DSSP file (Angstrom, degrees, kcal/mol; ACC not computed):
  #  RESIDUE AA STRUCTURE BP1 BP2  ACC     N-H-->O    O-->H-N    N-H-->O    O-->H-N    TCO  KAPPA ALPHA  PHI   PSI    X-CA   Y-CA   Z-CA
    1    1 A X              0   0    0      0, 0.0     3,-0.1     0, 0.0     0, 0.0   0.000 360.0 360.0 360.0 133.4   45.7  -85.5   14.5
    2    2 A X        -     0   0    0      1,-0.2     2,-0.4     2,-0.1     3,-0.0  -0.074 360.0 -66.4 -76.8 178.8   42.9  -85.0   11.9
    3    3 A X        -     0   0    0      1,-0.2    -1,-0.2     2,-0.0     3,-0.0  -0.536  41.0-164.1 -68.0 120.2   42.9  -86.1    8.3
    4    4 A X  S    S+     0   0    0     -2,-0.4     2,-0.6     1,-0.1    -1,-0.2   0.679  73.2  63.7 -81.3 -18.1   45.5  -84.1    6.4
    5    5 A X        -     0   0    0     42,-0.0     2,-0.5    -3,-0.0    -1,-0.1  -0.932  68.5-160.3-113.6 121.0   44.1  -85.0    3.0
    6    6 A X        -     0   0    0     -2,-0.6    42,-0.2    42,-0.1     2,-0.2  -0.843  22.3-123.1 -97.8 133.8   40.6  -83.8    2.0
    7    7 A X  E     -a   48   0A   0     40,-0.8    42,-2.5    -2,-0.5     2,-0.4  -0.501  26.8-114.6 -74.7 142.8   38.9  -85.7   -0.8
    8    8 A X  E     -a   49   0A   0     40,-0.2    77,-2.4    -2,-0.2    78,-1.1  -0.641  34.0-174.6 -80.8 129.0   37.8  -83.6   -3.8
    9    9 A X  E     -ab  50  86A   0     40,-2.6    42,-2.2    -2,-0.4     2,-0.5  -0.993  14.2-150.0-126.7 127.6   34.0  -83.4   -4.3
   10   10 A X  E     -ab  51  87A   0     76,-1.9    78,-2.9    -2,-0.4     2,-0.5  -0.838  14.4-164.4 -93.8 130.3   32.3  -81.7   -7.3
   11   11 A X  E     -ab  52  88A   0     40,-2.8    42,-3.1    -2,-0.5    78,-0.2  -0.970  14.9-131.9-120.0 125.8   28.9  -80.3   -6.5
   12   12 A X  E     -a   53   0A   0     76,-2.9     5,-0.5    -2,-0.5    42,-0.2  -0.430   9.6-151.3 -70.9 146.6   26.4  -79.3   -9.2
   13   13 A X  S >>>S+     0   0    0     40,-1.5     4,-1.8     3,-0.2     5,-1.4   0.960  73.3  65.6 -82.8 -65.3   24.8  -75.9   -8.9
   14   14 A X  T 345S+     0   0    0      1,-0.3    76,-0.4     2,-0.2     5,-0.1  -0.430 118.7   3.0 -69.4 125.1   21.4  -76.2  -10.7
   15   15 A X  T 345S+     0   0    0      3,-0.3    -1,-0.3    -2,-0.3    97,-0.1   0.285 131.3  57.0  87.2 -10.9   19.0  -78.6   -8.9
   16   16 A X  T <45S+     0   0    0     -3,-1.3    -2,-0.2    72,-0.1    -3,-0.2   0.735 120.0  16.0-112.2 -58.0   21.4  -79.4   -6.1
   17   17 A X  T  <5S+     0   0    0     -4,-1.8    17,-2.9    -5,-0.5     2,-0.2   0.685 124.9  46.6 -93.4 -19.5   22.3  -76.1   -4.4
   18   18 A X  B   <S-D   33   0B   0     -5,-1.4     2,-1.3    15,-0.3    -3,-0.3  -0.718  91.4 -99.4-121.8 173.4   19.5  -73.9   -5.8
   19   19 A X    >   +     0   0    0     13,-2.4     3,-1.1    -2,-0.2     4,-0.3  -0.274  58.7 168.8 -85.2  49.1   15.7  -74.0   -6.4
   20   20 A X  T 3   +     0   0    0     -2,-1.3     4,-0.1     1,-0.2    10,-0.0  -0.311  53.7  33.9 -63.9 142.4   16.1  -75.0  -10.1
   21   21 A X  T 3  S+     0   0    0      2,-0.5    -1,-0.2    93,-0.0     4,-0.1   0.267  87.9  94.2  98.8 -10.7   13.1  -76.2  -12.0
   22   22 A X  S <  S+     0   0    0     -3,-1.1     2,-0.3     2,-0.1    -2,-0.1   0.752  93.8  28.3 -83.0 -24.2   10.5  -74.0  -10.3
   23   23 A X  S    S-     0   0    0     -4,-0.3    -2,-0.5     1,-0.0     3,-0.1  -0.881 102.8 -80.0-129.7 160.4   10.7  -71.3  -12.9
   24   24 A X        -     0   0    0     -2,-0.3     2,-0.1     1,-0.1    -2,-0.1  -0.303  61.8 -91.4 -58.7 146.9   11.6  -71.4  -16.7
   25   25 A X        -     0   0    0     -4,-0.1     2,-0.4     2,-0.0    -1,-0.1  -0.373  44.0-176.8 -63.4 134.4   15.4  -71.5  -17.3
   26   26 A X    >   -     0   0    0      3,-0.5     3,-1.9    -3,-0.1    -1,-0.0  -0.964  19.9-152.8-134.3 115.4   17.1  -68.1  -17.6
   27   27 A X  T 3  S+     0   0    0     -2,-0.4    30,-0.4     1,-0.3    -1,-0.1   0.697  96.6  51.2 -63.6 -18.2   20.8  -68.2  -18.4
   28   28 A X  T 3  S+     0   0    0      1,-0.1     2,-0.4    28,-0.1    -1,-0.3   0.342 105.9  59.9-100.5   5.8   21.2  -64.8  -16.8
   29   29 A X    <   -     0   0    0     -3,-1.9     2,-0.5     0, 0.0    -3,-0.5  -0.989  61.7-159.2-138.8 127.4   19.5  -65.6  -13.5
   30   30 A X        -     0   0    0     -2,-0.4     3,-0.1    30,-0.1    -3,-0.1  -0.924  30.7-119.3-104.3 124.1   20.4  -68.3  -10.9
   31   31 A X        -     0   0    0     -2,-0.5   -11,-0.1     1,-0.1     3,-0.1  -0.020  42.1 -76.0 -58.0 165.1   17.5  -69.3   -8.6
   32   32 A X        -     0   0    0    -13,-0.2   -13,-2.4     1,-0.1    -1,-0.1  -0.118  58.4 -85.2 -62.3 158.2   17.6  -68.8   -4.9
   33   33 A X  B     -D   18   0B   0    -15,-0.2   -15,-0.3     1,-0.1     2,-0.2  -0.370  46.9-110.3 -66.4 141.6   19.6  -71.1   -2.7
   34   34 A X    >   -     0   0    0    -17,-2.9     3,-2.3     1,-0.1     4,-0.4  -0.493  40.5 -96.0 -72.9 138.4   17.8  -74.3   -1.6
   35   35 A X  T 3  S+     0   0    0      1,-0.3    -1,-0.1    -2,-0.2   -17,-0.0  -0.320 111.8  19.1 -55.4 133.1   16.9  -74.4    2.2
   36   36 A X  T 3> S+     0   0    0     -3,-0.1     4,-2.1     4,-0.0    -1,-0.3   0.244  92.1 109.9  90.9 -12.5   19.6  -76.4    4.0
   37   37 A X  H <> S+     0   0    0     -3,-2.3     4,-2.8     1,-0.2     5,-0.2   0.901  75.1  52.1 -64.9 -41.7   22.3  -75.9    1.3
   38   38 A X  H  > S+     0   0    0     -4,-0.4     4,-2.6     1,-0.2    -1,-0.2   0.937 112.5  44.9 -60.3 -46.6   24.4  -73.5    3.4
   39   39 A X  H  > S+     0   0    0      2,-0.2     4,-2.3     1,-0.2    -1,-0.2   0.887 113.1  51.5 -65.1 -39.6   24.5  -75.9    6.3
   40   40 A X  H  X S+     0   0    0     -4,-2.1     4,-2.8     2,-0.2     5,-0.2   0.938 112.3  45.6 -60.5 -49.0   25.2  -78.9    4.1
   41   41 A X  H  X S+     0   0    0     -4,-2.8     4,-2.3     2,-0.2    -2,-0.2   0.913 112.5  50.8 -63.3 -44.8   28.1  -77.1    2.3
   42   42 A X  H  X S+     0   0    0     -4,-2.6     4,-0.5    -5,-0.2    -1,-0.2   0.931 114.4  43.4 -59.7 -46.8   29.6  -75.8    5.6
   43   43 A X  H >< S+     0   0    0     -4,-2.3     3,-1.1     1,-0.2     4,-0.4   0.927 114.6  49.1 -65.6 -46.3   29.5  -79.3    7.2
   44   44 A X  H >X S+     0   0    0     -4,-2.8     3,-1.4     1,-0.3     4,-1.2   0.852 102.1  63.1 -63.4 -35.1   30.8  -81.1    4.1
   45   45 A X  H 3< S+     0   0    0     -4,-2.3    -1,-0.3     1,-0.3    -2,-0.2   0.696  89.2  70.4 -66.3 -17.6   33.7  -78.6    3.7
   46   46 A X  T << S+     0   0    0     -3,-1.1    -1,-0.3    -4,-0.5    -2,-0.2   0.814 116.9  19.8 -66.4 -29.7   35.1  -79.8    7.1
   47   47 A X  T <4 S+     0   0    0     -3,-1.4   -40,-0.8    -4,-0.4     2,-0.3   0.409 123.9  50.2-121.6  -0.1   36.1  -83.1    5.5
   48   48 A X  E  < S-a    7   0A   0     -4,-1.2     2,-0.7   -42,-0.2   -40,-0.2  -0.972  72.1-122.0-141.5 153.8   36.2  -82.4    1.8
   49   49 A X  E     -a    8   0A   0    -42,-2.5   -40,-2.6    -2,-0.3     2,-0.3  -0.876  41.3-147.0 -92.9 115.7   37.7  -80.0   -0.7
   50   50 A X  E     -ac   9  74A   0     -2,-0.7    25,-3.4    23,-0.6    26,-0.7  -0.674  20.7-178.6 -98.0 138.9   34.6  -78.6   -2.6
   51   51 A X  E     -ac  10  76A   0    -42,-2.2   -40,-2.8    -2,-0.3     2,-0.4  -0.997  25.1-130.2-128.6 134.8   34.4  -77.5   -6.2
   52   52 A X  E     -ac  11  77A   0     24,-2.4    26,-2.9    -2,-0.4     2,-0.5  -0.721  20.9-160.5 -84.2 133.9   31.3  -76.1   -7.8
   53   53 A X  E     +ac  12  78A   0    -42,-3.1   -40,-1.5    -2,-0.4     2,-0.3  -0.972  25.5 145.5-116.8 125.2   30.4  -77.7  -11.1
   54   54 A X        -     0   0    0     24,-2.3     4,-0.1    -2,-0.5   -42,-0.0  -0.995  50.0-145.2-156.9 152.0   28.1  -75.9  -13.5
   55   55 A X  S    S+     0   0    0     -2,-0.3     3,-0.1     2,-0.1    24,-0.1   0.411  77.4 101.0 -94.4  -0.5   27.4  -75.3  -17.2
   56   56 A X  S    S-     0   0    0      1,-0.2    -2,-0.1     2,-0.1     2,-0.1  -0.226  94.9 -67.7 -75.9 170.1   26.4  -71.7  -16.4
   57   57 A X     >  -     0   0    0    -30,-0.4     4,-2.1     1,-0.1    -1,-0.2  -0.404  45.4-139.4 -56.3 127.9   28.5  -68.6  -16.8
   58   58 A X  H  > S+     0   0    0      1,-0.2     4,-2.3     2,-0.2    -1,-0.1   0.847  99.3  50.8 -67.1 -35.3   31.4  -69.0  -14.3
   59   59 A X  H  > S+     0   0    0      2,-0.2     4,-2.2     1,-0.2    -1,-0.2   0.908 111.2  48.3 -68.5 -41.2   31.4  -65.3  -13.3
   60   60 A X  H  > S+     0   0    0      2,-0.2     4,-2.0     1,-0.2    -2,-0.2   0.894 112.5  49.7 -63.6 -39.3   27.6  -65.4  -12.6
   61   61 A X  H  X S+     0   0    0     -4,-2.1     4,-2.3     2,-0.2    -2,-0.2   0.892 109.1  51.2 -66.6 -40.7   28.1  -68.6  -10.6
   62   62 A X  H  X S+     0   0    0     -4,-2.3     4,-2.4     1,-0.2    -2,-0.2   0.905 109.6  50.5 -63.1 -41.3   30.9  -67.0   -8.6
   63   63 A X  H  X S+     0   0    0     -4,-2.2     4,-3.3     2,-0.2    -2,-0.2   0.898 108.4  52.8 -62.4 -40.7   28.6  -64.0   -7.8
   64   64 A X  H  X S+     0   0    0     -4,-2.0     4,-1.7     2,-0.2    -2,-0.2   0.917 109.5  48.4 -61.7 -44.2   25.9  -66.4   -6.7
   65   65 A X  H  <>S+     0   0    0     -4,-2.3     5,-2.5     2,-0.2     6,-0.9   0.932 114.8  45.9 -59.9 -45.8   28.3  -68.1   -4.3
   66   66 A X  H ><5S+     0   0    0     -4,-2.4     3,-1.7     1,-0.2    -2,-0.2   0.932 111.0  51.3 -62.7 -48.2   29.4  -64.8   -3.0
   67   67 A X  H 3<5S+     0   0    0     -4,-3.3    -1,-0.2     1,-0.3    -2,-0.2   0.814 112.7  46.8 -60.6 -31.0   25.8  -63.4   -2.6
   68   68 A X  T 3<5S-     0   0    0     -4,-1.7    -1,-0.3    -5,-0.2    -2,-0.2   0.334 111.9-122.6 -94.8   6.6   24.8  -66.5   -0.7
   69   69 A X  T < 5S+     0   0    0     -3,-1.7    -3,-0.2    -4,-0.1    -2,-0.1   0.837  85.1 105.8  57.9  38.6   27.9  -66.3    1.5
   70   70 A X    > < +     0   0    0     -5,-2.5     3,-1.4    -6,-0.2     4,-0.4   0.283  41.1 101.3-123.9   6.7   29.2  -69.8    0.6
   71   71 A X  G >  S+     0   0    0     -6,-0.9     3,-1.5     1,-0.3    -5,-0.1   0.834  73.5  64.8 -60.3 -33.5   32.1  -68.8   -1.6
   72   72 A X  G 3  S+     0   0    0      1,-0.3    -1,-0.3    -7,-0.2    -2,-0.1   0.677  96.5  57.8 -66.8 -15.9   34.6  -69.4    1.2
   73   73 A X  G <  S+     0   0    0     -3,-1.4   -23,-0.6   -24,-0.0     2,-0.4   0.586  94.0  78.8 -89.2 -10.9   33.7  -73.1    1.2
   74   74 A X  E <   -c   50   0A   0     -3,-1.5   -23,-0.2    -4,-0.4     3,-0.1  -0.848  58.3-161.6-106.8 133.2   34.6  -73.7   -2.5
   75   75 A X  E    S-     0   0A   0    -25,-3.4     2,-0.3    -2,-0.4   -24,-0.2   0.841  73.9 -27.8 -75.1 -35.3   38.1  -74.1   -3.8
   76   76 A X  E     -c   51   0A   0    -26,-0.7   -24,-2.4     2,-0.0     2,-0.4  -0.971  56.1-113.1-167.7 173.8   37.1  -73.3   -7.4
   77   77 A X  E     -c   52   0A   0     -2,-0.3     2,-0.3   -26,-0.2   -24,-0.2  -0.974  33.5-178.6-122.6 138.0   34.3  -73.4  -10.0
   78   78 A X  E     -c   53   0A   0    -26,-2.9   -24,-2.3    -2,-0.4    -2,-0.0  -0.976  32.4-164.6-138.0 149.5   34.5  -75.6  -13.1
   79   79 A X  S    S+     0   0    0     -2,-0.3     2,-0.3   -26,-0.2   -26,-0.1   0.159  79.9  73.7-113.0  15.0   32.4  -76.3  -16.2
   80   80 A X  S    S-     0   0    0      0, 0.0     2,-1.1     0, 0.0   -26,-0.1  -0.923  94.4-103.1-123.1 154.4   34.4  -79.5  -16.8
   81   81 A X        -     0   0    0     -2,-0.3     2,-0.1   -28,-0.1     3,-0.1  -0.634  42.7-159.9 -79.1 100.5   34.3  -82.8  -15.0
   82   82 A X        -     0   0    0     -2,-1.1     2,-0.2     1,-0.1   -72,-0.1  -0.481  32.4 -91.9 -78.5 149.4   37.4  -82.7  -12.8
   83   83 A X        +     0   0    0     -2,-0.1     2,-0.3     2,-0.0    -1,-0.1  -0.478  66.7 161.4 -59.3 125.9   38.9  -86.0  -11.4
   84   84 A X        -     0   0    0     -2,-0.2   -75,-0.2     1,-0.1     3,-0.1  -0.943  56.9-114.1-147.3 162.5   37.2  -86.3   -8.0
   85   85 A X  S    S-     0   0    0    -77,-2.4     2,-0.3    -2,-0.3   -76,-0.2   0.903  97.8 -20.0 -64.6 -43.0   36.4  -88.6   -5.3
   86   86 A X  E     -b    9   0A   0    -78,-1.1   -76,-1.9    -3,-0.1     2,-0.4  -0.984  58.6-128.1-160.6 168.5   32.7  -88.2   -6.1
   87   87 A X  E     -b   10   0A   0     -2,-0.3     2,-0.6   -78,-0.2   -76,-0.2  -0.967   8.7-154.0-123.8 136.2   30.1  -86.0   -7.8
   88   88 A X  E     +b   11   0A   0    -78,-2.9   -76,-2.9    -2,-0.4     2,-0.3  -0.950  36.1 148.4-110.8 114.8   26.9  -84.7   -6.3
   89   89 A X        -     0   0    0     -2,-0.6     3,-0.4   -78,-0.2   -74,-0.1  -0.991  50.6-139.7-148.6 147.5   24.4  -84.0   -9.1
   90   90 A X  S    S+     0   0    0    -76,-0.4    22,-0.3    -2,-0.3     2,-0.2   0.523 100.4  54.7 -86.2  -5.9   20.7  -84.1   -9.6
   91   91 A X  S    S+     0   0    0     20,-0.1     2,-0.3    21,-0.0    -1,-0.2  -0.531  88.0  95.4-126.6  65.3   21.0  -85.7  -13.1
   92   92 A X        -     0   0    0     -3,-0.4     2,-0.4    -2,-0.2    -3,-0.0  -0.980  53.2-146.3-149.0 161.4   23.1  -88.8  -12.6
   93   93 A X        -     0   0    0     -2,-0.3     2,-0.7    16,-0.0     9,-0.0  -0.998  23.6-129.4-128.3 133.4   22.8  -92.5  -12.1
   94   94 A X        -     0   0    0     -2,-0.4     2,-0.5     2,-0.0    -2,-0.0  -0.745  20.2-137.4 -85.9 117.6   25.3  -94.4  -10.0
   95   95 A X        -     0   0    0     -2,-0.7     4,-0.1     1,-0.1    -1,-0.0  -0.650  23.2-180.0 -76.1 121.8   26.6  -97.4  -12.0
   96   96 A X        -     0   0    0     -2,-0.5    -1,-0.1     2,-0.3     3,-0.1   0.084  59.5 -86.2-113.2  20.2   26.7 -100.3   -9.5
   97   97 A X  S    S+     0   0    0      1,-0.1     2,-0.6     2,-0.0    -2,-0.1   0.433  99.4 105.0  95.9  -0.6   28.0 -103.0  -11.9
   98   98 A X     >  -     0   0    0      1,-0.2     4,-2.0     2,-0.0    -2,-0.3  -0.929  45.9-170.7-120.6 109.1   24.7 -104.2  -13.4
   99   99 A X  H  > S+     0   0    0     -2,-0.6     4,-2.6     2,-0.2     5,-0.2   0.885  87.4  53.0 -66.6 -39.8   24.0 -103.0  -17.0
  100  100 A X  H  > S+     0   0    0      1,-0.2     4,-2.0     2,-0.2    -1,-0.2   0.928 111.3  46.4 -61.7 -44.6   20.4 -104.2  -17.0
  101  101 A X  H  > S+     0   0    0      1,-0.2     4,-2.3     2,-0.2    -1,-0.2   0.882 111.4  52.5 -64.2 -38.0   19.6 -102.3  -13.8
  102  102 A X  H  X S+     0   0    0     -4,-2.0     4,-2.3     2,-0.2    -2,-0.2   0.910 107.8  50.9 -65.7 -42.1   21.3  -99.2  -15.2
  103  103 A X  H  X S+     0   0    0     -4,-2.6     4,-2.3     1,-0.2    -1,-0.2   0.909 110.6  50.0 -59.9 -41.8   19.2  -99.4  -18.3
  104  104 A X  H  X S+     0   0    0     -4,-2.0     4,-1.8     1,-0.2    -2,-0.2   0.916 110.2  49.5 -62.6 -44.2   16.1  -99.6  -16.2
  105  105 A X  H  < S+     0   0    0     -4,-2.3     4,-0.4     1,-0.2    -1,-0.2   0.876 110.3  51.2 -63.8 -37.4   17.1  -96.6  -14.1
  106  106 A X  H >< S+     0   0    0     -4,-2.3     3,-0.9     1,-0.2    -2,-0.2   0.929 110.2  48.8 -63.9 -45.3   17.8  -94.6  -17.2
  107  107 A X  H 3< S+     0   0    0     -4,-2.3    -1,-0.2     1,-0.2    -2,-0.2   0.823 118.8  39.3 -64.8 -31.6   14.4  -95.4  -18.7
  108  108 A X  T 3< S+     0   0    0     -4,-1.8    -1,-0.2    -5,-0.2    -2,-0.2   0.347  90.4 131.4 -98.9   4.9   12.7  -94.5  -15.4
  109  109 A X    <   +     0   0    0     -3,-0.9     2,-0.3    -4,-0.4    -3,-0.1  -0.289  19.1 154.4 -69.5 140.4   14.8  -91.4  -14.6
  110  110 A X        -     0   0    0     -2,-0.0     5,-0.1     5,-0.0    -2,-0.0  -0.914  43.5-110.5-153.6 143.3   13.6  -88.0  -13.5
  111  111 A X    >>  -     0   0    0     -2,-0.3     3,-1.6     1,-0.1     4,-0.7  -0.333  34.5-109.8 -68.3 155.4   15.3  -85.4  -11.5
  112  112 A X  G >4 S+     0   0    0    -22,-0.3     3,-0.8     1,-0.3     4,-0.2   0.837 119.1  54.0 -57.3 -34.4   13.9  -84.8   -8.0
  113  113 A X  G 34 S+     0   0    0      1,-0.2     3,-0.4     2,-0.2    -1,-0.3   0.634 101.8  59.2 -78.2 -12.9   12.6  -81.4   -9.0
  114  114 A X  G <4 S+     0   0    0     -3,-1.6    -1,-0.2     1,-0.2    -2,-0.2   0.606  96.6  63.2 -84.4 -14.0   10.7  -82.9  -12.0
  115  115 A X    <<        0   0    0     -3,-0.8    -1,-0.2    -4,-0.7    -2,-0.2   0.471 360.0 360.0 -89.2  -3.5    8.7  -85.2   -9.6
  116  116 A X              0   0    0     -3,-0.4    -1,-0.2    -4,-0.2    -2,-0.1   0.474 360.0 360.0 -75.1 360.0    7.0  -82.2   -7.8
């Protein structure tokens, strides 16, 4: 018998699932889906309950999920940080118990799409 309880995972939209950062930000346009994102979401949804996390307009985000045929993998969309097992985001630092190391990571931080 498989795992009856799926852990909740929040996944950020911009910079994680889409090609964010290649063009100037436009609040009315969400960039195209990142290569490999559909397969990633499909695989992850087998063992986790997925929620989209975004600061964008929720209706526009829902349309983007639908247009990219990945809406069925998401339980909901949120613009607030829901209690979750973990968060997947392009703008975060994982605190590992060392404040000095965390300060260093903050000072040296850049999102993956800023390094291109």
